[in-house]
N, C-alpha and C positions, 0 to 999 in steps of 0.2 A: 364658817373658817377651815380651811386647809389643815394645819398639824398643829400638833403640841408641840412646846418647845421640850428640848433634852431634860431642861430643869422642872417642868410639869409633869413631863413621864414619871420622874424618881418619886415626886411629891406623891402623884397617884401611888406609883409603884409599892412605895412606904406605906401607905397608910391603909391599903389594901393587902397586902401579900407578907407583910415582915411585921415586927412588934416593934420597930422602928417609927418614932414620931414623924411629924409632916405637919408644918405650921399651915396654916389657912388662910391665904390675903385675907386683910380686913376691907380694900378698897381695891378697885381695878381702874386701870387709866385705858384709852384708846387712843394710839400714838399711828400718825401717818409717816409712809415710806416711798423713797422715790426710786427706791432699789433694794429688791425682794431680801428680807431676814431668811435665816434656815433655822433648822433646829436649834442650831450652838447660840444664836443672836444674830450678831452683824447687820447686814444691810444698811442702807441709809435714811437715816430719820431726819425728816424735816427739822431744820435748825433757824428758820431766820422767818423774818414778817412777821413777828410777834407771836409766833407759834407755841403751842406750851399743851402737852396732853391733857385731855379730857377725861373727866370723871365718866364714867359707862356702868349702870345697872344691868342685871339680868334677871329674867324671871326665873320661875322655878322649872328645875329639869321635867320633861316628859319625854319617853321613849328615847331617851339618850340626846337629849337636844335641849337647847335654851338659845333665848335672842334677847336685844336688849330693849328695856322697858322703856325708854328715854330716848328722843331725839337729841344725837349727838352734833354740834356743830363748830366748825373753825372759819373765821375770816381771815386772811392775807393782810397785816395792816403793814406797810412800809415797805413789803418787798416781795416778789413771786418765791410760791413755795416750790415752784415746778411742776412737773408730771408725778401725781400721786397715780401708783400702781399696787400698793401692797396696804396691810394696815395689822398691826399687832396688839395683843392684849398685856398689859403688865400689870406690876403688884406695884409701882411707885411713880408719882410723876415724875419723877427725874431719877437715871441711872432705873436700879431696880434689876428684877429679873424678867425675861421677856417668857408668857404663859402660852400663847395661842399667835399663829401669824398665816397669812394667807393673803392673797391675790384679791385685789376688788374684781367686781364684774366686770366693769370697766374703768381703765385709766380715766384721769380727771386733772386735765391744767389747771393749777389755780394761781392767779394771779393778783398783783396787788388791790386789792377791793374785793376779791371774788368771795363768797361763801362755799363752802363746801358741807354738805348735812348729811348724815346718817338716819334718816327715819326709822321711827318705832318697827321693831321685829327686823330691818336690816342688816343686822350684825347676828348672824347665824354660828351657834358655835356646836358642834356635833361630836358624837364619841361612836365609833362602827364598829 
Protein backbone atom coordinates (compact mmCIF):
# COMPACT_ATOMS: atom_id res chain seq x y z
CA UNK A 1 0.00 0.00 0.00
CA UNK A 2 1.18 3.47 -0.77
CA UNK A 3 1.21 5.59 2.37
CA UNK A 4 0.96 5.83 6.12
CA UNK A 5 -1.61 8.31 7.38
CA UNK A 6 -0.56 11.32 9.45
CA UNK A 7 -2.01 9.55 12.50
CA UNK A 8 0.08 6.40 11.93
CA UNK A 9 3.22 8.44 11.26
CA UNK A 10 2.75 10.20 14.61
CA UNK A 11 2.24 6.86 16.41
CA UNK A 12 5.37 5.40 14.85
CA UNK A 13 7.54 8.44 15.59
CA UNK A 14 6.29 8.68 19.18
CA UNK A 15 7.03 4.99 19.72
CA UNK A 16 10.48 4.99 18.14
CA UNK A 17 11.89 8.44 18.77
CA UNK A 18 10.41 9.98 21.93
CA UNK A 19 9.49 9.10 25.46
CA UNK A 20 5.85 9.59 24.49
CA UNK A 21 3.54 6.63 24.43
CA UNK A 22 1.80 5.12 21.45
CA UNK A 23 -1.24 2.91 21.84
CA UNK A 24 -1.12 -0.03 19.46
CA UNK A 25 -4.40 -0.87 17.74
CA UNK A 26 -5.78 -4.28 18.71
CA UNK A 27 -7.81 -4.84 15.53
CA UNK A 28 -7.50 -3.69 11.93
CA UNK A 29 -10.24 -3.15 9.36
CA UNK A 30 -10.07 -2.95 5.58
CA UNK A 31 -12.11 -0.14 4.02
CA UNK A 32 -13.09 0.40 0.37
CA UNK A 33 -13.04 3.83 -1.29
CA UNK A 34 -14.51 5.24 -4.49
CA UNK A 35 -12.40 8.42 -4.17
CA UNK A 36 -8.87 8.52 -2.80
CA UNK A 37 -8.18 9.27 0.86
CA UNK A 38 -4.97 11.12 1.73
CA UNK A 39 -2.63 11.18 4.72
CA UNK A 40 -5.11 13.36 6.65
CA UNK A 41 -8.09 11.07 5.87
CA UNK A 42 -10.91 12.11 3.58
CA UNK A 43 -11.78 10.26 0.41
CA UNK A 44 -15.16 8.66 -0.20
CA UNK A 45 -15.65 5.38 1.63
CA UNK A 46 -18.33 3.04 0.31
CA UNK A 47 -21.47 3.48 2.42
CA UNK A 48 -24.25 1.61 0.62
CA UNK A 49 -25.26 -1.89 -0.41
CA UNK A 50 -24.78 -3.52 2.99
CA UNK A 51 -21.15 -2.39 3.11
CA UNK A 52 -19.13 -2.54 6.30
CA UNK A 53 -15.41 -2.61 6.96
CA UNK A 54 -14.03 -6.12 7.28
CA UNK A 55 -11.43 -7.32 9.77
CA UNK A 56 -7.98 -8.01 8.37
CA UNK A 57 -4.92 -9.63 9.92
CA UNK A 58 -1.28 -9.45 8.87
CA UNK A 59 1.78 -11.68 9.02
CA UNK A 60 4.86 -10.83 11.05
CA UNK A 61 6.95 -8.25 9.23
CA UNK A 62 9.99 -9.29 7.25
CA UNK A 63 12.38 -6.88 5.49
CA UNK A 64 10.02 -3.98 6.19
CA UNK A 65 6.91 -5.59 4.68
CA UNK A 66 3.83 -7.54 5.71
CA UNK A 67 0.68 -8.80 3.97
CA UNK A 68 -2.77 -10.10 4.86
CA UNK A 69 -2.99 -13.64 6.23
CA UNK A 70 -6.60 -14.34 5.27
CA UNK A 71 -8.88 -13.53 2.36
CA UNK A 72 -11.18 -10.52 2.84
CA UNK A 73 -14.46 -10.34 0.91
CA UNK A 74 -17.33 -7.88 0.44
CA UNK A 75 -20.63 -8.54 -1.33
CA UNK A 76 -22.83 -5.67 -2.45
CA UNK A 77 -26.38 -6.31 -1.25
CA UNK A 78 -29.31 -4.11 -2.27
CA UNK A 79 -27.27 -1.42 -4.03
CA UNK A 80 -24.11 -0.84 -6.07
CA UNK A 81 -20.85 0.13 -4.37
CA UNK A 82 -19.69 2.00 -7.45
CA UNK A 83 -16.13 1.88 -8.75
CA UNK A 84 -13.76 0.99 -5.94
CA UNK A 85 -10.38 2.62 -6.56
CA UNK A 86 -8.60 2.70 -3.18
CA UNK A 87 -8.38 0.84 0.10
CA UNK A 88 -7.51 1.89 3.61
CA UNK A 89 -6.64 0.22 6.89
CA UNK A 90 -8.44 1.58 9.99
CA UNK A 91 -8.20 0.87 13.70
CA UNK A 92 -12.00 0.63 14.12
CA UNK A 93 -14.97 -0.93 12.34
CA UNK A 94 -16.56 2.51 11.99
CA UNK A 95 -15.11 5.97 12.44
CA UNK A 96 -11.68 5.43 14.02
CA UNK A 97 -8.31 6.39 12.57
CA UNK A 98 -7.00 5.77 9.08
CA UNK A 99 -3.59 4.05 9.34
CA UNK A 100 -2.65 3.17 5.74
CA UNK A 101 -4.11 4.03 2.35
CA UNK A 102 -3.38 3.38 -1.29
CA UNK A 103 -4.72 2.79 -4.77
CA UNK A 104 -5.77 -0.66 -5.87
CA UNK A 105 -3.75 -2.22 -8.68
CA UNK A 106 -6.92 -2.15 -10.79
CA UNK A 107 -10.21 -0.40 -10.04
CA UNK A 108 -13.26 -2.64 -9.67
CA UNK A 109 -16.87 -1.71 -10.38
CA UNK A 110 -18.98 -3.48 -7.76
CA UNK A 111 -22.68 -3.77 -8.61
CA UNK A 112 -25.51 -5.21 -6.53
CA UNK A 113 -24.78 -8.91 -5.98
CA UNK A 114 -21.09 -8.67 -6.94
CA UNK A 115 -18.32 -9.79 -4.61
CA UNK A 116 -14.87 -8.25 -4.36
CA UNK A 117 -12.21 -10.38 -2.65
CA UNK A 118 -8.66 -9.65 -1.58
CA UNK A 119 -6.83 -12.98 -1.58
CA UNK A 120 -4.22 -13.95 1.00
CA UNK A 121 -1.09 -11.87 0.42
CA UNK A 122 -2.79 -9.28 -1.82
CA UNK A 123 -2.87 -6.43 0.70
CA UNK A 124 0.79 -5.48 1.09
CA UNK A 125 2.14 -2.93 3.58
CA UNK A 126 5.72 -1.75 3.21
CA UNK A 127 7.96 0.68 5.07
CA UNK A 128 10.84 1.90 2.99
